[in-house]
NUTORTOR-846731 format. One record per atom (N, C-alpha, C, CB): residue number from 1; atom name; residue in three letters; z, x, y. Coordinates in pm, whole numbers, plus 50000, padded with zeros to 5 digits. Glycine has a CB too. Layout:
BEGIN
R     n   atom   res      zz      xx      yy
R   NUM     CA   ala       Z       X       Y
...
***
This chain:
BEGIN
R     n   atom   res      zz      xx      yy
R     1      N   unk   35951   53351   09834
R     1     CA   unk   35907   53444   09923
R     1      C   unk   36045   53458   10058
R     1     CB   unk   35741   53383   09979
R     2      N   unk   35998   53540   10104
R     2     CA   unk   36075   53586   10272
R     2      C   unk   36205   53624   10244
R     2     CB   unk   36094   53451   10399
R     3      N   unk   36260   53610   10364
R     3     CA   unk   36406   53638   10401
R     3      C   unk   36517   53550   10294
R     3     CB   unk   36427   53586   10573
R     4      N   unk   36467   53508   10172
R     4     CA   unk   36523   53399   10133
R     4      C   unk   36726   53398   10155
R     4     CB   unk   36458   53391   09971
R     5      N   unk   36804   53317   10172
R     5     CA   unk   36946   53339   10153
R     5      C   unk   37000   53201   10148
R     5     CB   unk   37015   53428   10266
R     6      N   unk   37061   53200   10029
R     6     CA   unk   37134   53100   09982
R     6      C   unk   37277   53071   09943
R     6     CB   unk   37082   53081   09904
R     7      N   unk   37361   52987   09994
R     7     CA   unk   37493   52982   09958
R     7      C   unk   37562   52855   09918
R     7     CB   unk   37557   53031   10054
R     8      N   unk   37617   52862   09810
R     8     CA   unk   37637   52726   09789
R     8      C   unk   37843   52734   09759
R     8     CB   unk   37512   52666   09628
R     9      N   unk   37920   52640   09858
R     9     CA   unk   38041   52624   09822
R     9      C   unk   38110   52513   09798
R     9     CB   unk   38093   52673   09885
R    10      N   unk   38159   52493   09691
R    10     CA   unk   38208   52371   09628
R    10      C   unk   38373   52377   09592
R    10     CB   unk   38119   52349   09494
R    11      N   unk   38449   52281   09640
R    11     CA   unk   38562   52256   09656
R    11      C   unk   38637   52121   09568
R    11     CB   unk   38561   52250   09790
R    12      N   unk   38650   52152   09463
R    12     CA   unk   38693   52021   09382
R    12      C   unk   38818   51973   09380
R    12     CB   unk   38670   52032   09254
R    13      N   unk   38886   51921   09287
R    13     CA   unk   39024   51864   09311
R    13      C   unk   39088   51936   09154
R    13     CB   unk   39027   51658   09331
R    14      N   unk   39205   51987   09182
R    14     CA   unk   39242   52057   09095
R    14      C   unk   39277   51956   08982
R    14     CB   unk   39340   52145   09144
R    15      N   unk   39262   51997   08832
R    15     CA   unk   39251   51918   08733
R    15      C   unk   39145   51814   08727
R    15     CB   unk   39360   51868   08722
R    16      N   unk   39061   51821   08832
R    16     CA   unk   38924   51702   08849
R    16      C   unk   38823   51743   08782
R    16     CB   unk   38858   51676   08998
R    17      N   unk   38723   51704   08841
R    17     CA   unk   38567   51708   08820
R    17      C   unk   38504   51830   08768
R    17     CB   unk   38499   51685   08946
R    18      N   unk   38372   51842   08725
R    18     CA   unk   38305   51918   08680
R    18      C   unk   38213   51966   08762
R    18     CB   unk   38267   51878   08588
R    19      N   unk   38210   52107   08826
R    19     CA   unk   38145   52131   08927
R    19      C   unk   38017   52242   08872
R    19     CB   unk   38251   52181   09039
R    20      N   unk   37890   52218   08919
R    20     CA   unk   37794   52288   08855
R    20      C   unk   37714   52315   08992
R    20     CB   unk   37715   52207   08726
R    21      N   unk   37659   52457   08966
R    21     CA   unk   37583   52521   09080
R    21      C   unk   37456   52619   09041
R    21     CB   unk   37688   52606   09162
R    22      N   unk   37376   52600   09096
R    22     CA   unk   37238   52671   09035
R    22      C   unk   37161   52695   09162
R    22     CB   unk   37140   52569   08919
R    23      N   unk   37127   52866   09181
R    23     CA   unk   37039   52900   09263
R    23      C   unk   36952   52994   09162
R    23     CB   unk   37101   52960   09395
R    24      N   unk   36818   52953   09234
R    24     CA   unk   36670   53027   09192
R    24      C   unk   36604   53111   09356
R    24     CB   unk   36530   52866   09123
R    25      N   unk   36591   53226   09315
R    25     CA   unk   36483   53287   09409
R    25      C   unk   36399   53388   09337
R    25     CB   unk   36548   53359   09535
R    26      N   unk   36284   53369   09423
R    26     CA   unk   36171   53457   09380
R    26      C   unk   36145   53538   09480
R    26     CB   unk   36048   53391   09341
R    27      N   unk   36118   53671   09480
R    27     CA   unk   36071   53745   09604
R    27      C   unk   36169   53736   09726
R    27     CB   unk   35933   53689   09647
R    28      N   unk   36121   53888   09764
R    28     CA   unk   36154   53961   09905
R    28      C   unk   36319   53967   09933
R    28     CB   unk   36077   53869   10040
R    29      N   unk   36378   53947   10023
R    29     CA   unk   36489   53983   10050
R    29      C   unk   36640   53910   10006
R    29     CB   unk   36468   53989   10169
R    30      N   unk   36590   53813   09904
R    30     CA   unk   36711   53767   09825
R    30      C   unk   36857   53791   09864
R    30     CB   unk   36701   53823   09704
R    31      N   unk   36926   53695   09867
R    31     CA   unk   37081   53716   09898
R    31      C   unk   37136   53588   09849
R    31     CB   unk   37123   53743   10066
R    32      N   unk   37216   53566   09764
R    32     CA   unk   37261   53430   09677
R    32      C   unk   37429   53425   09666
R    32     CB   unk   37191   53439   09502
R    33      N   unk   37488   53330   09690
R    33     CA   unk   37654   53352   09665
R    33      C   unk   37662   53202   09615
R    33     CB   unk   37773   53397   09826
R    34      N   unk   37756   53163   09556
R    34     CA   unk   37833   53051   09497
R    34      C   unk   37975   53108   09474
R    34     CB   unk   37765   52997   09357
R    35      N   unk   38019   52959   09585
R    35     CA   unk   38227   52981   09587
R    35      C   unk   38218   52846   09509
R    35     CB   unk   38358   52971   09793
R    36      N   unk   38285   52852   09396
R    36     CA   unk   38380   52733   09338
R    36      C   unk   38522   52735   09328
R    36     CB   unk   38349   52708   09211
R    37      N   unk   38586   52629   09383
R    37     CA   unk   38760   52641   09410
R    37      C   unk   38777   52519   09318
R    37     CB   unk   38838   52618   09601
R    38      N   unk   38907   52511   09275
R    38     CA   unk   38949   52386   09235
R    38      C   unk   38913   52282   09145
R    38     CB   unk   38951   52340   09313
R    39      N   unk   38808   52333   09033
R    39     CA   unk   38789   52180   08963
R    39      C   unk   38852   52244   08849
R    39     CB   unk   38617   52098   08935
R    40      N   unk   38804   52159   08744
R    40     CA   unk   38858   52154   08584
R    40      C   unk   38741   52223   08502
R    40     CB   unk   38884   51979   08519
R    41      N   unk   38637   52216   08549
R    41     CA   unk   38509   52281   08480
R    41      C   unk   38427   52367   08571
R    41     CB   unk   38413   52172   08425
R    42      N   unk   38405   52489   08562
R    42     CA   unk   38301   52520   08671
R    42      C   unk   38216   52623   08596
R    42     CB   unk   38366   52582   08820
R    43      N   unk   38081   52593   08633
R    43     CA   unk   37952   52671   08575
R    43      C   unk   37860   52677   08703
R    43     CB   unk   37868   52584   08435
R    44      N   unk   37832   52799   08707
R    44     CA   unk   37726   52855   08773
R    44      C   unk   37635   52925   08730
R    44     CB   unk   37755   52910   08848
R    45      N   unk   37515   52961   08838
R    45     CA   unk   37411   53055   08777
R    45      C   unk   37344   53072   08886
R    45     CB   unk   37321   53010   08657
R    46      N   unk   37262   53238   08884
R    46     CA   unk   37207   53267   08999
R    46      C   unk   37080   53326   08952
R    46     CB   unk   37292   53352   09086
R    47      N   unk   36948   53312   08948
R    47     CA   unk   36861   53363   08920
R    47      C   unk   36787   53423   09028
R    47     CB   unk   36810   53292   08854
R    48      N   unk   36768   53561   09027
R    48     CA   unk   36667   53628   09113
R    48      C   unk   36566   53724   09041
R    48     CB   unk   36741   53707   09217
R    49      N   unk   36448   53698   09115
R    49     CA   unk   36318   53776   09043
R    49      C   unk   36246   53836   09167
R    49     CB   unk   36202   53664   08948
R    50      N   unk   36288   53947   09187
R    50     CA   unk   36242   54095   09238
R    50      C   unk   36281   54090   09376
R    50     CB   unk   36074   54133   09224
R    51      N   unk   36229   54215   09459
R    51     CA   unk   36295   54253   09572
R    51      C   unk   36447   54307   09589
R    51     CB   unk   36282   54150   09641
R    52      N   unk   36495   54264   09718
R    52     CA   unk   36605   54311   09749
R    52      C   unk   36730   54264   09703
R    52     CB   unk   36605   54311   09855
R    53      N   unk   36715   54174   09564
R    53     CA   unk   36830   54078   09538
R    53      C   unk   36972   54140   09570
R    53     CB   unk   36827   54032   09385
R    54      N   unk   37081   54025   09580
R    54     CA   unk   37222   54057   09596
R    54      C   unk   37240   53912   09523
R    54     CB   unk   37293   54092   09766
R    55      N   unk   37379   53906   09449
R    55     CA   unk   37414   53812   09399
R    55      C   unk   37543   53823   09377
R    55     CB   unk   37348   53787   09310
R    56      N   unk   37651   53703   09404
R    56     CA   unk   37793   53670   09410
R    56      C   unk   37801   53568   09371
R    56     CB   unk   37858   53673   09517
R    57      N   unk   37887   53543   09272
R    57     CA   unk   37994   53422   09230
R    57      C   unk   38120   53457   09227
R    57     CB   unk   37976   53363   09096
R    58      N   unk   38206   53354   09286
R    58     CA   unk   38327   53340   09319
R    58      C   unk   38378   53232   09256
R    58     CB   unk   38344   53337   09444
R    59      N   unk   38459   53237   09182
R    59     CA   unk   38525   53111   09076
R    59      C   unk   38658   53115   09073
R    59     CB   unk   38486   53118   08920
R    60      N   unk   38738   53058   09198
R    60     CA   unk   38884   53022   09164
R    60      C   unk   38952   52911   09147
R    60     CB   unk   38948   53060   09233
R    61      N   unk   39080   52921   09128
R    61     CA   unk   39138   52785   09136
R    61      C   unk   39152   52752   08983
R    61     CB   unk   39042   52673   09222
R    62      N   unk   39235   52669   08973
R    62     CA   unk   39264   52623   08842
R    62      C   unk   39188   52552   08752
R    62     CB   unk   39353   52562   08849
R    63      N   unk   39162   52571   08619
R    63     CA   unk   39078   52477   08559
R    63      C   unk   39061   52526   08397
R    63     CB   unk   38934   52470   08647
R    64      N   unk   39024   52459   08335
R    64     CA   unk   39030   52489   08205
R    64      C   unk   38914   52567   08173
R    64     CB   unk   39043   52376   08125
R    65      N   unk   38796   52579   08226
R    65     CA   unk   38686   52693   08207
R    65      C   unk   38613   52724   08314
R    65     CB   unk   38588   52663   08111
R    66      N   unk   38576   52856   08315
R    66     CA   unk   38463   52891   08378
R    66      C   unk   38345   52939   08340
R    66     CB   unk   38488   52952   08442
R    67      N   unk   38215   52948   08397
R    67     CA   unk   38111   52972   08308
R    67      C   unk   38022   53053   08376
R    67     CB   unk   38048   52855   08258
R    68      N   unk   37982   53162   08455
R    68     CA   unk   37918   53207   08553
R    68      C   unk   37830   53312   08504
R    68     CB   unk   38001   53244   08651
R    69      N   unk   37644   53305   08535
R    69     CA   unk   37575   53369   08497
R    69      C   unk   37477   53434   08649
R    69     CB   unk   37517   53286   08383
R    70      N   unk   37464   53535   08625
R    70     CA   unk   37386   53588   08722
R    70      C   unk   37254   53691   08650
R    70     CB   unk   37493   53669   08821
R    71      N   unk   37114   53647   08675
R    71     CA   unk   37007   53720   08624
R    71      C   unk   36906   53751   08707
R    71     CB   unk   36956   53662   08527
R    72      N   unk   36886   53896   08687
R    72     CA   unk   36798   53946   08828
R    72      C   unk   36712   54027   08740
R    72     CB   unk   36887   54045   08971
R    73      N   unk   36598   54015   08817
R    73     CA   unk   36499   54133   08749
R    73      C   unk   36414   54194   08868
R    73     CB   unk   36383   54064   08622
R    74      N   unk   36392   54324   08848
R    74     CA   unk   36341   54430   08939
R    74      C   unk   36394   54446   09063
R    74     CB   unk   36214   54417   08961
R    75      N   unk   36359   54510   09127
R    75     CA   unk   36397   54577   09279
R    75      C   unk   36545   54633   09298
R    75     CB   unk   36382   54457   09400
R    76      N   unk   36605   54603   09416
R    76     CA   unk   36730   54673   09462
R    76      C   unk   36896   54632   09402
R    76     CB   unk   36724   54646   09618
R    77      N   unk   36853   54569   09298
R    77     CA   unk   36925   54442   09220
R    77      C   unk   37124   54493   09285
R    77     CB   unk   36882   54460   08973
R    78      N   unk   37209   54393   09264
R    78     CA   unk   37335   54424   09281
R    78      C   unk   37383   54304   09233
R    78     CB   unk   37378   54467   09413
R    79      N   unk   37476   54253   09126
R    79     CA   unk   37565   54147   09112
R    79      C   unk   37693   54164   09118
R    79     CB   unk   37548   54090   09013
R    80      N   unk   37767   54044   09132
R    80     CA   unk   37929   54056   09115
R    80      C   unk   37951   53903   09061
R    80     CB   unk   38029   54098   09282
R    81      N   unk   38081   53949   08975
R    81     CA   unk   38121   53765   08919
R    81      C   unk   38271   53828   08948
R    81     CB   unk   38074   53682   08697
R    82      N   unk   38372   53697   09026
R    82     CA   unk   38459   53739   08986
R    82      C   unk   38523   53599   08979
R    82     CB   unk   38509   53849   09054
R    83      N   unk   38674   53582   08888
R    83     CA   unk   38696   53451   08836
R    83      C   unk   38837   53486   08830
R    83     CB   unk   38618   53400   08697
R    84      N   unk   38915   53374   08876
R    84     CA   unk   39046   53388   08893
R    84      C   unk   39136   53243   08864
R    84     CB   unk   39060   53442   09036
R    85      N   unk   39198   53254   08776
R    85     CA   unk   39330   53167   08715
R    85      C   unk   39243   53057   08642
R    85     CB   unk   39454   53090   08850
R    86      N   unk   39190   53080   08537
R    86     CA   unk   39107   52983   08496
R    86      C   unk   39201   52986   08325
R    86     CB   unk   38911   53031   08513
R    87      N   unk   39196   52907   08243
R    87     CA   unk   39242   52920   08109
R    87      C   unk   39111   53010   08028
R    87     CB   unk   39275   52754   08041
R    88      N   unk   39028   52979   08053
R    88     CA   unk   38942   53061   07975
R    88      C   unk   38778   53073   08058
R    88     CB   unk   38937   52984   07813
R    89      N   unk   38746   53199   08046
R    89     CA   unk   38630   53228   08125
R    89      C   unk   38517   53329   08045
R    89     CB   unk   38685   53296   08262
R    90      N   unk   38385   53274   08078
R    90     CA   unk   38292   53331   08048
R    90      C   unk   38194   53407   08178
R    90     CB   unk   38235   53235   07969
R    91      N   unk   38128   53523   08168
R    91     CA   unk   38052   53557   08266
R    91      C   unk   37927   53693   08202
R    91     CB   unk   38168   53603   08392
R    92      N   unk   37823   53665   08243
R    92     CA   unk   37711   53725   08216
R    92      C   unk   37641   53772   08308
R    92     CB   unk   37645   53663   08157
R    93      N   unk   37623   53898   08327
R    93     CA   unk   37493   53955   08425
R    93      C   unk   37396   54010   08326
R    93     CB   unk   37535   54087   08543
R    94      N   unk   37294   53987   08373
R    94     CA   unk   37155   54058   08301
R    94      C   unk   37084   54101   08430
R    94     CB   unk   37044   53942   08196
R    95      N   unk   37078   54260   08454
R    95     CA   unk   36978   54311   08550
R    95      C   unk   36832   54380   08467
R    95     CB   unk   37063   54432   08646
R    96      N   unk   36742   54384   08496
R    96     CA   unk   36639   54429   08467
R    96      C   unk   36579   54611   08511
R    96     CB   unk   36572   54320   08522
R    97      N   unk   36564   54625   08635
R    97     CA   unk   36501   54730   08659
R    97      C   unk   36554   54782   08815
R    97     CB   unk   36348   54698   08639
R    98      N   unk   36540   54893   08860
R    98     CA   unk   36536   54966   08998
R    98      C   unk   36718   55018   09032
R    98     CB   unk   36463   54833   09137
R    99      N   unk   36778   54971   09135
R    99     CA   unk   36862   55018   09156
R    99      C   unk   37000   54986   09109
R    99     CB   unk   36845   55022   09246
R   100      N   unk   37023   54883   09001
R   100     CA   unk   37108   54799   08921
R   100      C   unk   37231   54852   09003
R   100     CB   unk   37106   54821   08745
R   101      N   unk   37349   54751   08973
R   101     CA   unk   37493   54744   08974
R   101      C   unk   37547   54620   08973
R   101     CB   unk   37544   54806   09076
R   102      N   unk   37605   54618   08873
R   102     CA   unk   37710   54502   08810
R   102      C   unk   37860   54523   08813
R   102     CB   unk   37684   54481   08658
R   103      N   unk   37924   54397   08840
R   103     CA   unk   38075   54425   08796
R   103      C   unk   38089   54256   08786
R   103     CB   unk   38198   54528   08929
R   104      N   unk   38249   54265   08698
R   104     CA   unk   38280   54135   08643
R   104      C   unk   38410   54149   08654
R   104     CB   unk   38231   54097   08506
R   105      N   unk   38492   54050   08727
R   105     CA   unk   38619   54083   08755
R   105      C   unk   38697   53962   08714
R   105     CB   unk   38637   54123   08897
R   106      N   unk   38830   53948   08605
R   106     CA   unk   38848   53821   08587
R   106      C   unk   39020   53838   08594
R   106     CB   unk   38770   53759   08445
R   107      N   unk   39067   53768   08606
R   107     CA   unk   39230   53751   08666
R   107      C   unk   39289   53660   08610
R   107     CB   unk   39253   53717   08811
R   108      N   unk   39296   53609   08498
R   108     CA   unk   39343   53469   08441
R   108      C   unk   39370   53478   08317
R   108     CB   unk   39251   53359   08451
R   109      N   unk   39274   53357   08248
R   109     CA   unk   39324   53363   08109
R   109      C   unk   39193   53448   08060
R   109     CB   unk   39356   53199   08027
R   110      N   unk   39178   53434   07920
R   110     CA   unk   39058   53493   07839
R   110      C   unk   38928   53510   07897
R   110     CB   unk   39033   53416   07728
R   111      N   unk   38900   53630   07905
R   111     CA   unk   38755   53672   07936
R   111      C   unk   38659   53705   07850
R   111     CB   unk   38752   53768   08005
R   112      N   unk   38510   53630   07854
R   112     CA   unk   38415   53660   07758
R   112      C   unk   38302   53717   07815
R   112     CB   unk   38379   53550   07685
R   113      N   unk   38294   53844   07839
R   113     CA   unk   38221   53906   07986
R   113      C   unk   38084   53965   07891
R   113     CB   unk   38338   54068   08097
R   114      N   unk   37985   53973   07963
R   114     CA   unk   37874   54057   07913
R   114      C   unk   37770   54121   08018
R   114     CB   unk   37797   53973   07817
R   115      N   unk   37763   54241   07996
R   115     CA   unk   37643   54277   08124
R   115      C   unk   37545   54381   08040
R   115     CB   unk   37725   54373   08294
R   116      N   unk   37414   54324   08090
R   116     CA   unk   37323   54402   08008
R   116      C   unk   37208   54473   08118
R   116     CB   unk   37249   54295   07888
R   117      N   unk   37194   54576   08133
R   117     CA   unk   37104   54659   08219
R   117      C   unk   36993   54717   08145
R   117     CB   unk   37178   54768   08284
R   118      N   unk   36851   54716   08230
R   118     CA   unk   36759   54774   08131
R   118      C   unk   36740   54899   08213
R   118     CB   unk   36617   54685   08092
R   119      N   unk   36706   54944   08288
R   119     CA   unk   36632   55059   08341
R   119      C   unk   36675   55066   08498
R   119     CB   unk   36463   55040   08318
R   120      N   unk   36664   55227   08542
R   120     CA   unk   36667   55285   08655
R   120      C   unk   36816   55327   08683
R   120     CB   unk   36605   55199   08753
R   121      N   unk   36885   55313   08807
R   121     CA   unk   37009   55373   08847
R   121      C   unk   37110   55288   08782
R   121     CB   unk   37027   55382   09002
R   122      N   unk   37123   55220   08723
R   122     CA   unk   37263   55150   08624
R   122      C   unk   37388   55197   08662
R   122     CB   unk   37264   55188   08458
R   123      N   unk   37457   55094   08681
R   123     CA   unk   37635   55120   08662
R   123      C   unk   37667   55006   08632
R   123     CB   unk   37736   55168   08791
R   124      N   unk   37775   54981   08549
R   124     CA   unk   37835   54851   08535
R   124      C   unk   37977   54874   08525
R   124     CB   unk   37781   54772   08418
R   125      N   unk   38077   54748   08517
R   125     CA   unk   38206   54730   08505
R   125      C   unk   38236   54612   08433
R   125     CB   unk   38264   54731   08623
R   126      N   unk   38353   54600   08377
R   126     CA   unk   38409   54485   08334
R   126      C   unk   38558   54496   08359
R   126     CB   unk   38375   54459   08194
R   127      N   unk   38637   54419   08430
R   127     CA   unk   38756   54424   08446
R   127      C   unk   38840   54324   08448
R   127     CB   unk   38769   54475   08525
R   128      N   unk   38917   54317   08325
R   128     CA   unk   39039   54215   08298
R   128      C   unk   39145   54245   08372
R   128     CB   unk   39092   54212   08158
R   129      N   unk   39145   54258   08478
R   129     CA   unk   39304   54330   08537
R   129      C   unk   39418   54288   08492
R   129     CB   unk   39337   54313   08682
R   130      N   unk   39420   54167   08497
R   130     CA   unk   39560   54082   08445
R   130      C   unk   39525   53995   08396
R   130     CB   unk   39660   54031   08529
R   131      N   unk   39587   53946   08271
R   131     CA   unk   39572   53844   08207
R   131      C   unk   39679   53738   08238
R   131     CB   unk   39565   53881   08081
R   132      N   unk   39696   53674   08326
R   132     CA   unk   39797   53646   08399
R   132      C   unk   39832   53468   08306
R   132     CB   unk   39744   53657   08589
R   133      N   unk   39735   53422   08261
R   133     CA   unk   39777   53316   08177
R   133      C   unk   39786   53314   08025
R   133     CB   unk   39703   53225   08206
R   134      N   unk   39794   53467   07957
R   134     CA   unk   39768   53460   07850
R   134      C   unk   39791   53609   07825
R   134     CB   unk   39648   53393   07824
R   135      N   unk   39806   53652   07693
R   135     CA   unk   39825   53794   07649
R   135      C   unk   39730   53878   07584
R   135     CB   unk   39920   53798   07571
R   136      N   unk   39621   53817   07601
R   136     CA   unk   39470   53919   07575
R   136      C   unk   39399   53773   07529
R   136     CB   unk   39471   54085   07416
R   137      N   unk   39307   53846   07417
R   137     CA   unk   39182   53764   07332
R   137      C   unk   39052   53789   07436
R   137     CB   unk   39217   53565   07308
R   138      N   unk   39076   53910   07487
R   138     CA   unk   38935   53933   07582
R   138      C   unk   38825   53993   07511
R   138     CB   unk   38956   54032   07709
R   139      N   unk   38709   53959   07555
R   139     CA   unk   38625   54036   07497
R   139      C   unk   38511   54106   07578
R   139     CB   unk   38578   53963   07403
R   140      N   unk   38459   54236   07580
R   140     CA   unk   38374   54270   07691
R   140      C   unk   38251   54347   07620
R   140     CB   unk   38457   54363   07806
R   141      N   unk   38132   54316   07678
R   141     CA   unk   38031   54412   07599
R   141      C   unk   37943   54424   07719
R   141     CB   unk   37948   54349   07447
R   142      N   unk   37885   54595   07724
R   142     CA   unk   37822   54637   07820
R   142      C   unk   37681   54681   07758
R   142     CB   unk   37901   54740   07889
R   143      N   unk   37555   54660   07749
R   143     CA   unk   37463   54741   07708
R   143      C   unk   37355   54789   07806
R   143     CB   unk   37412   54683   07608
R   144      N   unk   37336   54908   07808
R   144     CA   unk   37264   54976   07874
R   144      C   unk   37146   55066   07824
R   144     CB   unk   37342   55033   07929
R   145      N   unk   36998   55051   07857
R   145     CA   unk   36874   55111   07804
R   145      C   unk   36839   55268   07885
R   145     CB   unk   36745   54990   07831
R   146      N   unk   36810   55254   07965
R   146     CA   unk   36777   55352   08043
R   146      C   unk   36795   55445   08177
R   146     CB   unk   36714   55324   08043
R   147      N   unk   36781   55551   08193
R   147     CA   unk   36800   55582   08329
R   147      C   unk   36924   55648   08339
R   147     CB   unk   36795   55467   08416
R   148      N   unk   36988   55644   08499
R   148     CA   unk   37098   55678   08521
R   148      C   unk   37239   55667   08459
R   148     CB   unk   37096   55645   08602
R   149      N   unk   37242   55553   08406
R   149     CA   unk   37351   55481   08335
R   149      C   unk   37500   55519   08392
R   149     CB   unk   37341   55516   08178
R   150      N   unk   37615   55453   08325
R   150     CA   unk   37739   55463   08361
R   150      C   unk   37753   55326   08305
R   150     CB   unk   37777   55498   08512
R   151      N   unk   37906   55312   08262
R   151     CA   unk   37983   55212   08199
R   151      C   unk   38121   55216   08205
R   151     CB   unk   37955   55208   08079
R   152      N   unk   38190   55104   08211
R   152     CA   unk   38343   55122   08195
R   152      C   unk   38414   54958   08149
R   152     CB   unk   38412   55186   08366
R   153      N   unk   38488   54956   08105
R   153     CA   unk   38572   54846   08039
R   153      C   unk   38703   54839   08040
R   153     CB   unk   38552   54839   07920
R   154      N   unk   38765   54762   08095
R   154     CA   unk   38899   54804   08125
R   154      C   unk   38979   54624   08072
R   154     CB   unk   38913   54869   08331
R   155      N   unk   39051   54631   07965
R   155     CA   unk   39121   54509   07948
R   155      C   unk   39244   54521   07903
R   155     CB   unk   39062   54427   07870
R   156      N   unk   39332   54487   07954
R   156     CA   unk   39475   54515   07907
R   156      C   unk   39539   54373   07870
R   156     CB   unk   39566   54595   08028
R   157      N   unk   39647   54397   07752
R   157     CA   unk   39703   54284   07699
R   157      C   unk   39643   54320   07531
R   157     CB   unk   39645   54127   07788
R   158      N   unk   39693   54207   07447
R   158     CA   unk   39650   54231   07326
R   158      C   unk   39546   54147   07268
R   158     CB   unk   39749   54230   07254
R   159      N   unk   39505   54178   07126
R   159     CA   unk   39392   54139   07072
R   159      C   unk   39240   54145   07173
R   159     CB   unk   39430   54000   07024
R   160      N   unk   39215   54220   07221
R   160     CA   unk   39098   54255   07315
R   160      C   unk   38988   54317   07244
R   160     CB   unk   39140   54351   07427
R   161      N   unk   38865   54310   07250
R   161     CA   unk   38750   54407   07192
R   161      C   unk   38655   54424   07285
R   161     CB   unk   38678   54359   07067
R   162      N   unk   38602   54518   07265
R   162     CA   unk   38533   54615   07368
R   162      C   unk   38412   54679   07324
R   162     CB   unk   38621   54725   07407
R   163      N   unk   38295   54653   07357
R   163     CA   unk   38184   54765   07307
R   163      C   unk   38099   54790   07417
R   163     CB   unk   38087   54719   07180
R   164      N   unk   38058   54937   07417
R   164     CA   unk   37952   54976   07510
R   164      C   unk   37826   55043   07432
R   164     CB   unk   38015   55078   07616
R   165      N   unk   37710   54991   07449
R   165     CA   unk   37586   55051   07405
R   165      C   unk   37514   55114   07489
R   165     CB   unk   37508   54972   07354
R   166      N   unk   37498   55251   07475
R   166     CA   unk   37403   55314   07573
R   166      C   unk   37275   55376   07509
R   166     CB   unk   37477   55424   07652
R   167      N   unk   37157   55379   07544
R   167     CA   unk   37052   55450   07481
R   167      C   unk   36991   55596   07533
R   167     CB   unk   36950   55357   07482
R   168      N   unk   36968   55558   07676
R   168     CA   unk   36885   55688   07709
R   168      C   unk   36945   55774   07852
R   168     CB   unk   36714   55636   07736
R   169      N   unk   36906   55853   07899
R   169     CA   unk   36935   55941   08028
R   169      C   unk   37051   55981   08028
R   169     CB   unk   36919   55881   08154
R   170      N   unk   37106   55970   08136
R   170     CA   unk   37255   56054   08171
R   170      C   unk   37381   55960   08148
R   170     CB   unk   37263   56107   08345
R   171      N   unk   37360   55895   08022
R   171     CA   unk   37496   55829   07977
R   171      C   unk   37608   55869   08063
R   171     CB   unk   37534   55867   07830
R   172      N   unk   37718   55773   08028
R   172     CA   unk   37861   55801   08086
R   172      C   unk   37916   55646   07998
R   172     CB   unk   37873   55807   08304
R   173      N   unk   38047   55642   08004
R   173     CA   unk   38088   55531   07914
R   173      C   unk   38243   55573   07926
R   173     CB   unk   38014   55529   07746
R   174      N   unk   38345   55446   07932
R   174     CA   unk   38465   55413   07905
R   174      C   unk   38516   55314   07889
R   174     CB   unk   38517   55445   07959
R   175      N   unk   38613   55311   07789
R   175     CA   unk   38664   55187   07765
R   175      C   unk   38836   55232   07758
R   175     CB   unk   38589   55113   07618
R   176      N   unk   38884   55134   07851
R   176     CA   unk   39022   55130   07816
R   176      C   unk   39124   55030   07813
R   176     CB   unk   39065   55201   07875
R   177      N   unk   39186   54998   07673
R   177     CA   unk   39257   54867   07649
R   177      C   unk   39404   54960   07615
R   177     CB   unk   39178   54749   07504
R   178      N   unk   39481   54854   07687
R   178     CA   unk   39647   54872   07671
R   178      C   unk   39734   54773   07670
R   178     CB   unk   39704   54943   07766
R   179      N   unk   39839   54765   07590
R   179     CA   unk   39920   54657   07599
R   179      C   unk   40029   54699   07691
R   179     CB   unk   39967   54612   07465
R   180      N   unk   40034   54581   07783
R   180     CA   unk   40114   54591   07894
R   180      C   unk   40231   54523   07879
R   180     CB   unk   40054   54550   08004
***
């Protein structure tokens, strides 16, 4: 409870160890951030349950794989995952209700990204802006269920796959895939 604020900053050695970070917050003014740099394998998870949620995962620097997960339930949600320069990345954001917002950005190797939102003022985005380590192979999935909805996926390069599923209320969607 209360004015929770948590931050983890991990700086590894390029081509070196595995870094793992986990933050769990229950109730009130939650704020959480994880920064992981320069390790071979990076995994991070943020779980927030209720109230003014906000979460950010930033994973940068060389490595074979990044896995980032943000789970939020209820209240003023907001989430963000940014991954840069890894050979393969996976990112998952799940939000449950109220003001929702989510974004996933990847600049590096192939991305497997998923955003699920349940209700209220939803917005979402997946962006694999530049696959600088490969030529495609990205997968993006957005699932929204109700309320003000909005969605977007952008994946340049070849061999990409994208799906948006929306169910009710003010829906809107966009998928852009191109071979650059």
